[in-house]
Each structure stands twice: as C-alpha cells, then as structure tokens.
C-alpha positions as a Markdown table, in Angstrom:
| # | Residue | x | y | z |
|---|---|---|---|---|
| 1 | Met | 0.1 | 0.1 | 0.1 |
| 2 | Pro | 1.1 | 3.1 | -0.7 |
| 3 | Asp | 1.7 | 5.9 | 1.9 |
| 4 | Tyr | 1.3 | 9.9 | 1.1 |
| 5 | Thr | 2.5 | 12.2 | 3.6 |
| 6 | Cys | 1.5 | 15.8 | 3.1 |
| 7 | Thr | 3.8 | 18.1 | 5.9 |
| 8 | Thr | 2.4 | 21.3 | 6.6 |
| 9 | Ala | 2.9 | 23.9 | 9.2 |
| 10 | Arg | 0.2 | 22.9 | 11.9 |
| 11 | Gly | -2.9 | 25.0 | 11.3 |
| 12 | Thr | -2.3 | 26.3 | 7.6 |
| 13 | Leu | -4.8 | 23.7 | 6.4 |
| 14 | Pro | -8.5 | 23.2 | 7.6 |
| 15 | Gln | -9.9 | 19.8 | 7.9 |
| 16 | Glu | -11.9 | 20.3 | 4.7 |
| 17 | Ser | -8.9 | 21.1 | 2.5 |
| 18 | Lys | -7.0 | 18.0 | 3.6 |
| 19 | Ala | -10.4 | 15.9 | 2.8 |
| 20 | Ser | -10.2 | 17.6 | -0.4 |
| 21 | Leu | -6.5 | 17.1 | -0.9 |
| 22 | Ala | -6.6 | 13.3 | 0.2 |
| 23 | Ala | -9.7 | 12.4 | -1.8 |
| 24 | Glu | -7.7 | 13.7 | -5.1 |
| 25 | Ile | -4.4 | 12.0 | -4.4 |
| 26 | Thr | -6.4 | 8.6 | -4.2 |
| 27 | Arg | -8.4 | 9.4 | -7.1 |
| 28 | Ile | -5.2 | 10.0 | -9.1 |
| 29 | His | -3.0 | 7.0 | -7.9 |
| 30 | Ala | -6.1 | 4.8 | -8.1 |
| 31 | Ala | -6.6 | 5.7 | -11.9 |
| 32 | Ile | -3.0 | 5.8 | -12.8 |
| 33 | Asn | -1.9 | 2.3 | -11.0 |
| 34 | His | -5.9 | 0.8 | -11.6 |
| 35 | Val | -6.0 | -0.3 | -8.0 |
| 36 | Pro | -8.5 | 0.4 | -5.6 |
| 37 | Pro | -8.9 | 3.7 | -3.7 |
| 38 | Ala | -8.8 | 1.5 | -0.3 |
| 39 | Tyr | -5.0 | 0.8 | -1.4 |
| 40 | Val | -4.2 | 4.3 | -1.0 |
| 41 | Asp | -3.1 | 5.9 | 2.5 |
| 42 | Val | -2.7 | 9.7 | 3.0 |
| 43 | Val | -1.3 | 11.4 | 5.9 |
| 44 | Phe | -1.1 | 14.8 | 7.2 |
| 45 | Ala | 2.2 | 15.4 | 9.6 |
| 46 | Glu | 1.6 | 18.9 | 11.3 |
| 47 | Gln | 4.4 | 20.4 | 12.4 |
| 48 | Pro | 4.9 | 23.5 | 14.5 |
| 49 | Pro | 5.5 | 26.9 | 12.5 |
| 50 | Glu | 8.5 | 27.8 | 13.9 |
| 51 | Thr | 10.4 | 24.7 | 12.0 |
| 52 | Tyr | 9.8 | 26.4 | 8.7 |
| 53 | Ala | 11.9 | 29.2 | 7.0 |
| 54 | Ser | 11.4 | 30.2 | 3.2 |
| 55 | Trp | 13.9 | 31.8 | 0.9 |
| 56 | Thr | 13.2 | 35.3 | 0.5 |
| 57 | Ser | 14.0 | 36.7 | -3.8 |
| 58 | Ser | 16.7 | 38.9 | -1.5 |
| 59 | Gly | 18.9 | 35.6 | -1.0 |
| 60 | Thr | 18.2 | 35.7 | 2.7 |
| 61 | Gly | 16.3 | 33.1 | 4.5 |
| 62 | Gly | 13.1 | 34.0 | 6.3 |
| 63 | Ala | 10.6 | 33.1 | 8.6 |
| 64 | Gly | 7.3 | 32.2 | 7.2 |
C-alpha cells in the first residue's frame, strides 16, 4: 500500500482542504495504477510553524 505524507505547518490547512486533497491524491493514484482507492493512504503530518523557513527573493532566509 502506498503512503502519501503531506507535511504542513500546523493550522495551515482546514479539515475540508485536507479531505479534498486526500481524495484527489487517492483518485489520481488509483486511476494511474489501476488499484482500488482503499489501497491508498494519505497522512497529514503537521509541524510547528517555527520549524519552517522560506527563501526570500533577496537571497536571505526568512521565517514563514
């Protein structure tokens, strides 16, 4: 069984978005691989926001 892990900063995705994203990942995997949707697992791993940093256009790292 495939496991897809979606890692996000805690609180960035509402439950409805998680459900929609999981359904679409499942649909695509099942269609491409010709397997039942029940074979696909999607997990959301939410991390504390302070564990994320982004790269800014100025070339310096910055939070968020």
